[in-house]
MOPAC internal coordinates of N, CA, C and O (Angstrom, degrees):
PM7 1SCF
backbone

  N    0.0000 0     0.00 0     0.00 0    0    0    0
  C    1.6277 1     0.00 0     0.00 0    1    0    0
  C    1.4548 1   108.57 1     0.00 0    2    1    0
  O    1.2310 1   120.79 1   -44.55 1    3    2    1
  N    1.3288 1   116.10 1   135.45 1    3    2    1
  C    1.4512 1   123.23 1   170.31 1    5    3    2
  C    1.4628 1   111.32 1  -125.80 1    6    5    3
  O    1.2310 1   118.86 1   -67.19 1    7    6    5
  N    1.3208 1   119.79 1   112.81 1    7    6    5
  C    1.3883 1   129.25 1  -176.12 1    9    7    6
  C    1.6485 1   103.95 1   -96.15 1   10    9    7
  O    1.2310 1   121.85 1   -64.61 1   11   10    9
  N    1.3219 1   114.07 1   115.39 1   11   10    9
  C    1.5939 1   116.02 1   178.17 1   13   11   10
  C    1.5448 1   104.77 1  -104.62 1   14   13   11
  O    1.2310 1   124.93 1   -41.41 1   15   14   13
  N    1.3954 1   108.15 1   138.59 1   15   14   13
  C    1.5210 1   115.39 1   176.24 1   17   15   14
  C    1.5456 1   102.18 1  -129.87 1   18   17   15
  O    1.2310 1   124.59 1   -48.22 1   19   18   17
  N    1.3401 1   108.80 1   131.78 1   19   18   17
  C    1.4284 1   120.36 1   170.15 1   21   19   18
  C    1.4742 1   115.22 1  -119.62 1   22   21   19
  O    1.2310 1   115.42 1   -57.22 1   23   22   21
  N    1.1796 1   126.30 1   122.78 1   23   22   21
  C    1.4958 1   133.22 1   179.64 1   25   23   22
  C    1.4652 1   105.57 1  -112.83 1   26   25   23
  O    1.2310 1   121.07 1   -66.10 1   27   26   25
  N    1.2612 1   115.55 1   113.90 1   27   26   25
  C    1.4784 1   121.47 1   174.62 1   29   27   26
  C    1.5054 1   115.71 1   -91.38 1   30   29   27
  O    1.2310 1   119.45 1   -45.68 1   31   30   29
  N    1.3081 1   118.66 1   134.32 1   31   30   29
  C    1.5669 1   125.25 1  -167.51 1   33   31   30
  C    1.5793 1   105.18 1  -130.99 1   34   33   31
  O    1.2310 1   120.76 1  -117.69 1   35   34   33
  N    1.2458 1   116.16 1    62.31 1   35   34   33
  C    1.5151 1   119.69 1  -175.28 1   37   35   34
  C    1.5205 1   107.94 1  -119.94 1   38   37   35
  O    1.2310 1   116.76 1   -91.24 1   39   38   37
  N    1.2910 1   123.76 1    88.76 1   39   38   37
  C    1.3527 1   124.90 1  -179.44 1   41   39   38
  C    1.5655 1   115.80 1   -67.85 1   42   41   39
  O    1.2310 1   123.63 1   153.89 1   43   42   41
  N    1.3234 1   110.65 1   -26.11 1   43   42   41
  C    1.6547 1   111.78 1  -176.29 1   45   43   42
  C    1.5184 1   109.16 1  -103.25 1   46   45   43
  O    1.2310 1   118.85 1  -162.72 1   47   46   45
  N    1.3731 1   119.80 1    17.28 1   47   46   45
  C    1.5139 1   120.41 1  -178.65 1   49   47   46
  C    1.5923 1   100.02 1   -83.68 1   50   49   47
  O    1.2310 1   123.09 1   -51.25 1   51   50   49
  N    1.3829 1   111.68 1   128.75 1   51   50   49
  C    1.4572 1   121.07 1  -176.63 1   53   51   50
  C    1.4911 1   106.57 1  -125.29 1   54   53   51
  O    1.2310 1   118.84 1   -57.69 1   55   54   53
  N    1.2562 1   119.81 1   122.31 1   55   54   53
  C    1.4522 1   127.79 1   178.87 1   57   55   54
  C    1.6751 1   108.78 1   -67.01 1   58   57   55
  O    1.2310 1   123.53 1   150.96 1   59   58   57
  N    1.1970 1   110.84 1   -29.04 1   59   58   57
  C    1.5313 1   114.36 1  -177.31 1   61   59   58
  C    1.4823 1   115.41 1   -78.94 1   62   61   59
  O    1.2310 1   122.16 1   157.71 1   63   62   61
  N    1.3422 1   113.48 1   -22.29 1   63   62   61
  C    1.5231 1   120.36 1  -177.03 1   65   63   62
  C    1.5072 1   109.37 1   -85.82 1   66   65   63
  O    1.2310 1   122.80 1    27.72 1   67   66   65
  N    1.3620 1   112.24 1  -152.28 1   67   66   65
  C    1.3730 1   120.72 1   177.26 1   69   67   66
  C    1.4002 1   121.38 1   -86.87 1   70   69   67
  O    1.2310 1   119.52 1  -167.98 1   71   70   69
  N    1.3330 1   118.53 1    12.02 1   71   70   69
  C    1.4594 1   130.94 1  -174.13 1   73   71   70
  C    1.4713 1   111.87 1   -68.41 1   74   73   71
  O    1.2310 1   119.31 1   -37.65 1   75   74   73
  N    1.2647 1   118.93 1   142.35 1   75   74   73
  C    1.4605 1   123.85 1   173.46 1   77   75   74
  C    1.4363 1   107.67 1  -136.28 1   78   77   75
  O    1.2310 1   120.61 1    -4.87 1   79   78   77
  N    1.4330 1   116.44 1   175.13 1   79   78   77
  C    1.3636 1   121.59 1   167.69 1   81   79   78
  C    1.4818 1   113.57 1   113.55 1   82   81   79
  O    1.2310 1   118.51 1     1.58 1   83   82   81
  N    1.3474 1   120.44 1  -178.42 1   83   82   81
  C    1.3100 1   125.20 1  -179.41 1   85   83   82
  C    1.4938 1   111.29 1   125.15 1   86   85   83
  O    1.2310 1   117.55 1    44.17 1   87   86   85
  N    1.3598 1   122.26 1  -135.83 1   87   86   85
  C    1.3674 1   125.30 1   177.22 1   89   87   86
  C    1.5883 1   111.44 1  -149.10 1   90   89   87
  O    1.2310 1   122.45 1   -49.90 1   91   90   89
  N    1.4793 1   112.91 1   130.10 1   91   90   89
  C    1.4313 1   115.21 1   172.64 1   93   91   90
  C    1.5785 1   113.23 1   -88.30 1   94   93   91
  O    1.2310 1   118.38 1   -45.41 1   95   94   93
  N    1.3287 1   120.69 1   134.59 1   95   94   93
  C    1.3896 1   121.74 1   174.48 1   97   95   94
  C    1.6448 1   104.43 1  -115.52 1   98   97   95
  O    1.2310 1   125.30 1   -57.22 1   99   98   97
  N    1.2470 1   107.42 1   122.78 1   99   98   97
  C    1.5993 1   116.76 1  -176.90 1  101   99   98
  C    1.4026 1   104.03 1   -87.93 1  102  101   99
  O    1.2310 1   124.70 1   -42.49 1  103  102  101
  N    1.4251 1   108.58 1   137.51 1  103  102  101
  C    1.4729 1   118.87 1  -172.86 1  105  103  102
  C    1.5542 1   111.10 1   -92.58 1  106  105  103
  O    1.2310 1   121.58 1  -111.76 1  107  106  105
  N    1.3666 1   114.59 1    68.24 1  107  106  105
  C    1.3756 1   120.17 1   175.86 1  109  107  106
  C    1.5311 1   115.01 1  -101.52 1  110  109  107
  O    1.2310 1   117.53 1   -10.85 1  111  110  109
  N    1.2511 1   122.31 1   169.15 1  111  110  109
  C    1.3827 1   125.93 1  -177.52 1  113  111  110
  C    1.5718 1   112.34 1   -71.76 1  114  113  111
  O    1.2310 1   118.43 1   -76.23 1  115  114  113
  N    1.3357 1   120.60 1   103.77 1  115  114  113
  C    1.4203 1   121.34 1  -172.19 1  117  115  114
  C    1.5884 1   118.52 1   -61.28 1  118  117  115
  O    1.2310 1   125.55 1   165.86 1  119  118  117
  N    1.3940 1   106.94 1   -14.14 1  119  118  117
  C    1.4520 1   115.98 1  -178.87 1  121  119  118
  C    1.6324 1   116.41 1   -85.29 1  122  121  119
  O    1.2310 1   123.65 1   173.85 1  123  122  121
  N    1.3280 1   110.61 1    -6.15 1  123  122  121
  C    1.4072 1   121.85 1   174.70 1  125  123  122
  C    1.5933 1   115.06 1  -119.40 1  126  125  123
  O    1.2310 1   118.96 1   -21.40 1  127  126  125
  N    1.2020 1   119.59 1   158.60 1  127  126  125
  C    1.5146 1   122.80 1   173.73 1  129  127  126
  C    1.4973 1   108.65 1   -84.69 1  130  129  127
  O    1.2310 1   123.17 1   -50.05 1  131  130  129
  N    1.3202 1   111.53 1   129.95 1  131  130  129
  C    1.4920 1   115.44 1   173.69 1  133  131  130
  C    1.4196 1   108.09 1  -127.28 1  134  133  131
  O    1.2310 1   124.55 1   -35.32 1  135  134  133
  N    1.4214 1   108.87 1   144.68 1  135  134  133
  C    1.4589 1   113.88 1   179.65 1  137  135  134
  C    1.5114 1   108.84 1   -86.24 1  138  137  135
  O    1.2310 1   120.58 1   -26.43 1  139  138  137
  N    1.4165 1   116.50 1   153.57 1  139  138  137
  C    1.4284 1   116.76 1  -175.19 1  141  139  138
  C    1.5228 1   113.67 1   -57.39 1  142  141  139
  O    1.2310 1   120.99 1   147.51 1  143  142  141
  N    1.3964 1   115.71 1   -32.49 1  143  142  141
  C    1.5248 1   114.93 1  -178.00 1  145  143  142
  C    1.3837 1   112.38 1   -70.22 1  146  145  143
  O    1.2310 1   117.87 1   140.36 1  147  146  145
  N    1.4033 1   121.67 1   -39.64 1  147  146  145
  C    1.4627 1   123.83 1  -179.35 1  149  147  146
  C    1.5836 1   110.63 1   -72.44 1  150  149  147
  O    1.2310 1   120.23 1   143.63 1  151  150  149
  N    1.3313 1   117.16 1   -36.37 1  151  150  149
  C    1.6421 1   120.85 1   177.25 1  153  151  150
  C    1.5931 1   105.33 1   -65.78 1  154  153  151
  O    1.2310 1   114.74 1   145.91 1  155  154  153
  N    1.2772 1   127.58 1   -34.09 1  155  154  153
  C    1.4122 1   120.99 1   178.56 1  157  155  154
  C    1.4744 1   117.40 1   -66.90 1  158  157  155
  O    1.2310 1   120.74 1   172.61 1  159  158  157
  N    1.4000 1   116.19 1    -7.39 1  159  158  157
  C    1.4670 1   120.87 1   172.94 1  161  159  158
  C    1.5235 1   107.32 1   -91.29 1  162  161  159
  O    1.2310 1   116.72 1   173.92 1  163  162  161
  N    1.2573 1   123.85 1    -6.08 1  163  162  161
  C    1.4264 1   125.26 1  -177.47 1  165  163  162
  C    1.5023 1   110.75 1   -91.30 1  166  165  163
  O    1.2310 1   121.43 1   -22.28 1  167  166  165
  N    1.4522 1   114.86 1   157.72 1  167  166  165
  C    1.5210 1   112.69 1   175.34 1  169  167  166
  C    1.5401 1   107.81 1   -55.81 1  170  169  167
  O    1.2310 1   125.50 1   -17.66 1  171  170  169
  N    1.4323 1   107.05 1   162.34 1  171  170  169
  C    1.5079 1   111.46 1  -178.27 1  173  171  170
  C    1.5265 1   104.17 1  -140.95 1  174  173  171
  O    1.2310 1   121.61 1   -26.03 1  175  174  173
  N    1.3002 1   114.52 1   153.97 1  175  174  173
  C    1.5169 1   126.31 1   166.93 1  177  175  174
  C    1.4424 1   109.78 1  -106.32 1  178  177  175
  O    1.2310 1   119.00 1   -45.80 1  179  178  177
  N    1.3609 1   119.51 1   134.20 1  179  178  177
  C    1.3814 1   121.99 1  -176.74 1  181  179  178
  C    1.5218 1   106.32 1  -107.19 1  182  181  179
  O    1.2310 1   118.21 1   -58.30 1  183  182  181
  N    1.2965 1   121.01 1   121.70 1  183  182  181
  C    1.5697 1   122.17 1   178.19 1  185  183  182
  C    1.5397 1   104.28 1   -95.65 1  186  185  183
  O    1.2310 1   121.03 1   -53.49 1  187  186  185
  N    1.2971 1   115.64 1   126.51 1  187  186  185
  C    1.5019 1   114.95 1  -177.33 1  189  187  186
  C    1.5479 1   100.68 1   -90.24 1  190  189  187
  O    1.2310 1   122.79 1   -19.30 1  191  190  189
  N    1.4569 1   112.26 1   160.70 1  191  190  189
  C    1.4929 1   116.35 1  -174.78 1  193  191  190
  C    1.5173 1   107.99 1   -92.37 1  194  193  191
  O    1.2310 1   118.33 1  -121.84 1  195  194  193
  N    1.2825 1   120.78 1    58.16 1  195  194  193
  C    1.4116 1   128.11 1   178.64 1  197  195  194
  C    1.5204 1   104.03 1   -70.54 1  198  197  195
  O    1.2310 1   122.66 1   -30.51 1  199  198  197
  N    1.4076 1   112.51 1   149.49 1  199  198  197
  C    1.4608 1   117.82 1   172.19 1  201  199  198
  C    1.4649 1   112.08 1   -55.50 1  202  201  199
  O    1.2310 1   119.66 1   -39.54 1  203  202  201
  N    1.2398 1   118.26 1   140.46 1  203  202  201
  C    1.5152 1   124.63 1   172.14 1  205  203  202
  C    1.4866 1   106.57 1    67.41 1  206  205  203
  O    1.2310 1   118.20 1  -139.60 1  207  206  205
  N    1.3371 1   121.03 1    40.40 1  207  206  205
  C    1.4901 1   122.46 1   171.67 1  209  207  206
  C    1.5756 1   106.30 1  -114.10 1  210  209  207
  O    1.2310 1   124.94 1   -45.09 1  211  210  209
  N    1.3170 1   108.12 1   134.91 1  211  210  209
  C    1.6073 1   115.08 1  -173.71 1  213  211  210
  C    1.6175 1   101.73 1  -120.90 1  214  213  211
  O    1.2310 1   119.26 1   -51.37 1  215  214  213
  N    1.2964 1   119.02 1   128.63 1  215  214  213
  C    1.3647 1   123.60 1   167.04 1  217  215  214
  C    1.4725 1   114.47 1  -114.55 1  218  217  215
  O    1.2310 1   118.19 1   -55.50 1  219  218  217
  N    1.3569 1   121.06 1   124.50 1  219  218  217
  C    1.4608 1   123.98 1   177.67 1  221  219  218
  C    1.5424 1   106.51 1  -121.70 1  222  221  219
  O    1.2310 1   121.02 1   -49.53 1  223  222  221
  N    1.3841 1   115.66 1   130.47 1  223  222  221
  C    1.4510 1   121.63 1   178.79 1  225  223  222
  C    1.4536 1   111.43 1  -154.70 1  226  225  223
  O    1.2310 1   120.26 1   -27.39 1  227  226  225
  N    1.3283 1   117.11 1   152.61 1  227  226  225
  C    1.3373 1   121.50 1   172.45 1  229  227  226
  C    1.5304 1   114.84 1   -78.75 1  230  229  227
  O    1.2310 1   119.72 1   -84.29 1  231  230  229
  N    1.2529 1   118.15 1    95.71 1  231  230  229
  C    1.5094 1   118.83 1  -171.37 1  233  231  230
  C    1.3993 1   124.53 1   -58.24 1  234  233  231
  O    1.2310 1   122.99 1   160.72 1  235  234  233
  N    1.3670 1   111.88 1   -19.28 1  235  234  233
  C    1.5037 1   111.46 1   178.52 1  237  235  234
  C    1.5852 1   108.26 1   -88.21 1  238  237  235
  O    1.2310 1   117.49 1   172.76 1  239  238  237
  N    1.2208 1   122.38 1    -7.24 1  239  238  237
  C    1.4648 1   126.72 1  -173.95 1  241  239  238
  C    1.5780 1   109.70 1  -115.64 1  242  241  239
  O    1.2310 1   121.22 1   146.01 1  243  242  241
  N    1.2691 1   115.28 1   -33.99 1  243  242  241
  C    1.5205 1   119.29 1   176.25 1  245  243  242
  C    1.4324 1   111.76 1   -97.17 1  246  245  243
  O    1.2310 1   119.26 1   -61.31 1  247  246  245
  N    1.2721 1   119.02 1   118.69 1  247  246  245
  C    1.4250 1   121.82 1   178.93 1  249  247  246
  C    1.6233 1   104.87 1   -84.62 1  250  249  247
  O    1.2310 1   125.71 1   -49.74 1  251  250  249
  N    1.3727 1   106.64 1   130.26 1  251  250  249
  C    1.5085 1   114.93 1  -172.99 1  253  251  250
  C    1.5755 1   107.09 1  -143.60 1  254  253  251
  O    1.2310 1   121.97 1   -18.25 1  255  254  253
  N    1.2899 1   113.83 1   161.75 1  255  254  253
  C    1.4020 1   122.48 1   174.52 1  257  255  254
  C    1.4767 1   111.45 1  -136.17 1  258  257  255
  O    1.2310 1   119.24 1   -54.96 1  259  258  257
  N    1.3727 1   119.05 1   125.04 1  259  258  257
  C    1.3967 1   122.88 1   172.64 1  261  259  258
  C    1.5037 1   112.91 1   -81.04 1  262  261  259
  O    1.2310 1   119.81 1   -55.04 1  263  262  261
  N    1.2733 1   117.97 1   124.96 1  263  262  261
  C    1.5142 1   120.36 1   179.24 1  265  263  262
  C    1.5004 1   109.73 1  -108.73 1  266  265  263
  O    1.2310 1   124.38 1   -37.16 1  267  266  265
  N    1.4253 1   109.20 1   142.84 1  267  266  265
  C    1.4849 1   118.81 1  -175.14 1  269  267  266
  C    1.5542 1   106.09 1   -65.76 1  270  269  267
  O    1.2310 1   122.94 1   -44.46 1  271  270  269
  N    1.3468 1   111.97 1   135.54 1  271  270  269
  C    1.4432 1   123.41 1   179.46 1  273  271  270
  C    1.5564 1   105.48 1   -87.42 1  274  273  271
  O    1.2310 1   123.04 1   -49.34 1  275  274  273
  N    1.3671 1   111.78 1   130.66 1  275  274  273
  C    1.4276 1   119.04 1  -174.31 1  277  275  274
  C    1.5019 1   104.00 1  -134.92 1  278  277  275
  O    1.2310 1   123.11 1   -14.23 1  279  278  277
  N    1.3644 1   111.65 1   165.77 1  279  278  277
  C    1.5357 1   118.68 1   172.15 1  281  279  278
  C    1.5251 1   113.51 1   152.40 1  282  281  279
  O    1.2310 1   122.43 1    20.19 1  283  282  281
  N    1.3348 1   112.96 1  -159.81 1  283  282  281
  C    1.4007 1   115.08 1  -177.88 1  285  283  282
  C    1.5958 1   115.57 1   -74.91 1  286  285  283
  O    1.2310 1   119.67 1   154.89 1  287  286  285
  N    1.3688 1   118.24 1   -25.11 1  287  286  285
  C    1.4563 1   122.33 1   172.66 1  289  287  286
  C    1.5144 1   113.04 1   -73.15 1  290  289  287
  O    1.2310 1   120.22 1   -31.46 1  291  290  289
  N    1.2322 1   117.18 1   148.54 1  291  290  289
  C    1.5155 1   118.20 1   175.16 1  293  291  290
  C    1.4422 1   108.01 1   -94.58 1  294  293  291
  O    1.2310 1   114.13 1   178.71 1  295  294  293
  N    1.3587 1   128.71 1    -1.29 1  295  294  293
  C    1.3590 1   123.55 1  -177.17 1  297  295  294
  C    1.5748 1   106.56 1  -136.50 1  298  297  295
  O    1.2310 1   122.40 1   -48.23 1  299  298  297
  N    1.4034 1   113.01 1   131.77 1  299  298  297
  C    1.3826 1   119.78 1   176.81 1  301  299  298
  C    1.4844 1   107.62 1  -130.54 1  302  301  299
  O    1.2310 1   120.65 1   -31.94 1  303  302  301
  N    1.5016 1   116.37 1   148.06 1  303  302  301
  C    1.4560 1   119.11 1  -169.99 1  305  303  302
  C    1.4474 1   108.61 1  -128.53 1  306  305  303
  O    1.2310 1   119.15 1   -37.93 1  307  306  305
  N    1.2499 1   119.23 1   142.07 1  307  306  305
  C    1.4687 1   122.14 1   164.81 1  309  307  306
  C    1.6591 1   105.20 1  -150.80 1  310  309  307
  O    1.2310 1   124.06 1   -16.42 1  311  310  309
  N    1.2968 1   109.81 1   163.58 1  311  310  309
  C    1.5275 1   113.70 1  -176.70 1  313  311  310
  C    1.4989 1    99.28 1  -123.73 1  314  313  311
  O    1.2310 1   122.52 1   -55.36 1  315  314  313
  N    1.2716 1   112.79 1   124.64 1  315  314  313
  C    1.6620 1   117.10 1  -178.50 1  317  315  314
  C    1.5132 1   102.98 1  -114.36 1  318  317  315
  O    1.2310 1   123.40 1   -45.15 1  319  318  317
  N    1.3929 1   111.08 1   134.85 1  319  318  317
  C    1.4847 1   117.99 1   172.29 1  321  319  318
  C    1.4845 1   111.06 1  -136.75 1  322  321  319
  O    1.2310 1   119.71 1   -36.40 1  323  322  321
  N    1.3198 1   118.15 1   143.60 1  323  322  321
  C    1.4582 1   123.65 1   175.48 1  325  323  322
  C    1.5734 1   111.39 1  -120.12 1  326  325  323
  O    1.2310 1   123.31 1   -48.87 1  327  326  325
  N    1.2840 1   111.26 1   131.13 1  327  326  325
  C    1.5297 1   114.59 1   172.10 1  329  327  326
  C    1.5602 1   102.51 1  -109.74 1  330  329  327
  O    1.2310 1   122.82 1   -45.71 1  331  330  329
  N    1.4144 1   112.20 1   134.29 1  331  330  329
  C    1.4519 1   119.34 1  -179.57 1  333  331  330
  C    1.4930 1   110.18 1  -128.78 1  334  333  331
  O    1.2310 1   121.73 1   -35.77 1  335  334  333
  N    1.4397 1   114.29 1   144.23 1  335  334  333
  C    1.2674 1   115.58 1   179.25 1  337  335  334
  C    1.6217 1   106.30 1   -92.49 1  338  337  335
  O    1.2310 1   118.17 1     1.95 1  339  338  337
  N    1.2492 1   121.10 1  -178.05 1  339  338  337
  C    1.5384 1   122.53 1  -168.16 1  341  339  338
  C    1.4417 1   107.54 1   -60.70 1  342  341  339
  O    1.2310 1   118.50 1   131.12 1  343  342  341
  N    1.3728 1   120.47 1   -48.88 1  343  342  341
  C    1.4921 1   119.37 1  -179.92 1  345  343  342
  C    1.4687 1   116.94 1   -55.34 1  346  345  343
  O    1.2310 1   122.02 1   133.32 1  347  346  345
  N    1.3354 1   113.74 1   -46.68 1  347  346  345
  C    1.4699 1   118.54 1   176.98 1  349  347  346
  C    1.4733 1   112.29 1   -63.81 1  350  349  347
  O    1.2310 1   119.77 1   143.49 1  351  350  349
  N    1.3710 1   118.05 1   -36.51 1  351  350  349
  C    1.5050 1   117.60 1  -179.20 1  353  351  350
  C    1.4737 1   111.90 1   -70.70 1  354  353  351
  O    1.2310 1   120.15 1   152.12 1  355  354  353
  N    1.4083 1   117.31 1   -27.88 1  355  354  353
  C    1.4806 1   118.38 1   177.81 1  357  355  354
  C    1.5597 1   109.41 1   -76.78 1  358  357  355
  O    1.2310 1   122.45 1   143.87 1  359  358  357
  N    1.2745 1   112.91 1   -36.13 1  359  358  357
  C    1.5418 1   113.87 1   175.41 1  361  359  358
  C    1.4429 1   114.11 1   -58.29 1  362  361  359
  O    1.2310 1   122.25 1   133.68 1  363  362  361
  N    1.3540 1   113.29 1   -46.32 1  363  362  361
  C    1.4605 1   125.60 1  -177.25 1  365  363  362
  C    1.6051 1   107.12 1   -60.27 1  366  365  363
  O    1.2310 1   121.20 1   128.94 1  367  366  365
  N    1.3187 1   115.31 1   -51.06 1  367  366  365
  C    1.4449 1   117.56 1   177.50 1  369  367  366
  C    1.4325 1   119.00 1   -50.01 1  370  369  367
  O    1.2310 1   123.60 1   137.35 1  371  370  369
  N    1.4608 1   110.69 1   -42.65 1  371  370  369
  C    1.4371 1   119.12 1  -174.97 1  373  371  370
  C    1.6630 1   110.84 1   -70.62 1  374  373  371
  O    1.2310 1   125.83 1   141.10 1  375  374  373
  N    1.4103 1   106.40 1   -38.90 1  375  374  373
  C    1.4936 1   111.26 1  -179.71 1  377  375  374
  C    1.6195 1   109.47 1   -65.70 1  378  377  375
  O    1.2310 1   121.27 1   137.84 1  379  378  377
  N    1.3686 1   115.17 1   -42.16 1  379  378  377
  C    1.3894 1   117.85 1   179.96 1  381  379  378
  C    1.5931 1   114.97 1   -62.77 1  382  381  379
  O    1.2310 1   122.73 1   138.05 1  383  382  381
  N    1.2687 1   112.38 1   -41.95 1  383  382  381
  C    1.5860 1   121.15 1   175.66 1  385  383  382
  C    1.5957 1   107.77 1   -62.94 1  386  385  383
  O    1.2310 1   117.87 1   138.99 1  387  386  385
  N    1.2692 1   121.66 1   -41.01 1  387  386  385
  C    1.4293 1   128.73 1   176.53 1  389  387  386
  C    1.5898 1   108.20 1   -58.81 1  390  389  387
  O    1.2310 1   122.49 1   133.02 1  391  390  389
  N    1.3740 1   112.84 1   -46.98 1  391  390  389
  C    1.4431 1   120.55 1   179.72 1  393  391  390
  C    1.4735 1   109.94 1   -54.98 1  394  393  391
  O    1.2310 1   120.49 1   137.95 1  395  394  393
  N    1.2647 1   116.67 1   -42.05 1  395  394  393
  C    1.5849 1   126.94 1  -168.49 1  397  395  394
  C    1.5373 1   109.10 1   -76.12 1  398  397  395
  O    1.2310 1   121.17 1   154.29 1  399  398  397
  N    1.3771 1   115.37 1   -25.71 1  399  398  397
  C    1.4539 1   118.00 1  -174.21 1  401  399  398
  C    1.6245 1   106.72 1   -74.68 1  402  401  399
  O    1.2310 1   121.45 1   -45.28 1  403  402  401
  N    1.3984 1   114.83 1   134.72 1  403  402  401
  C    1.4789 1   117.99 1   176.49 1  405  403  402
  C    1.5344 1   110.92 1   -62.58 1  406  405  403
  O    1.2310 1   121.38 1   -41.98 1  407  406  405
  N    1.3068 1   114.96 1   138.02 1  407  406  405
  C    1.4799 1   119.47 1   177.15 1  409  407  406
  C    1.5511 1   108.31 1   -56.63 1  410  409  407
  O    1.2310 1   120.73 1   -43.87 1  411  410  409
  N    1.3164 1   116.22 1   136.13 1  411  410  409
  C    1.5348 1   124.17 1   175.71 1  413  411  410
  C    1.5503 1   105.61 1   -76.54 1  414  413  411
  O    1.2310 1   123.52 1   -45.52 1  415  414  413
  N    1.3155 1   110.86 1   134.48 1  415  414  413
  C    1.5491 1   116.80 1   177.25 1  417  415  414
  C    1.4962 1   108.37 1   -87.13 1  418  417  415
  O    1.2310 1   118.92 1   -42.95 1  419  418  417
  N    1.2966 1   119.67 1   137.05 1  419  418  417
  C    1.4034 1   120.63 1   179.13 1  421  419  418
  C    1.3761 1   115.95 1   -62.38 1  422  421  419
  O    1.2310 1   120.40 1   -35.05 1  423  422  421
  N    1.4552 1   116.84 1   144.95 1  423  422  421
  C    1.4530 1   120.58 1  -177.89 1  425  423  422
  C    1.5375 1   109.81 1   -65.52 1  426  425  423
  O    1.2310 1   123.26 1   -34.49 1  427  426  425
  N    1.3771 1   111.35 1   145.51 1  427  426  425
  C    1.5786 1   113.61 1  -177.18 1  429  427  426
  C    1.5255 1   103.61 1  -121.30 1  430  429  427
  O    1.2310 1   122.24 1   -38.58 1  431  430  429
  N    1.3534 1   113.32 1   141.42 1  431  430  429
  C    1.5152 1   118.13 1  -175.27 1  433  431  430
  C    1.5733 1   104.60 1  -105.46 1  434  433  431
  O    1.2310 1   120.25 1  -163.46 1  435  434  433
  N    1.3445 1   117.14 1    16.54 1  435  434  433
  C    1.4417 1   122.83 1   172.21 1  437  435  434
  C    1.4886 1   120.22 1   -72.09 1  438  437  435
  O    1.2310 1   120.13 1   166.16 1  439  438  437
  N    1.3847 1   117.36 1   -13.84 1  439  438  437
  C    1.3624 1   119.06 1  -175.92 1  441  439  438
  C    1.6458 1   115.30 1   -72.51 1  442  441  439
  O    1.2310 1   120.10 1   180.00 1  443  442  441

């Protein structure tokens, strides 16, 4: 299980201005596994990055997309936390270790 927590801290974000961003939550069935491409065809809910907005979701079950925050301010803030159970933590550790390993070069018969 992976619980994602996003807390937006943007006092100058104005939905009436030229500001954009936030997070799209795709309305898929959380009891089934959906690919990102099929989920993008489903209805979505956009969460705006207003100040004091908290988004909690199970990131492995809820298909979501983080959108870049833009507007007249040059600084945008959010706090992102992930809570992982033991299985998710082990998977993450294996993936991080695999990313650190240098890529193996294919064997060549030219020698």
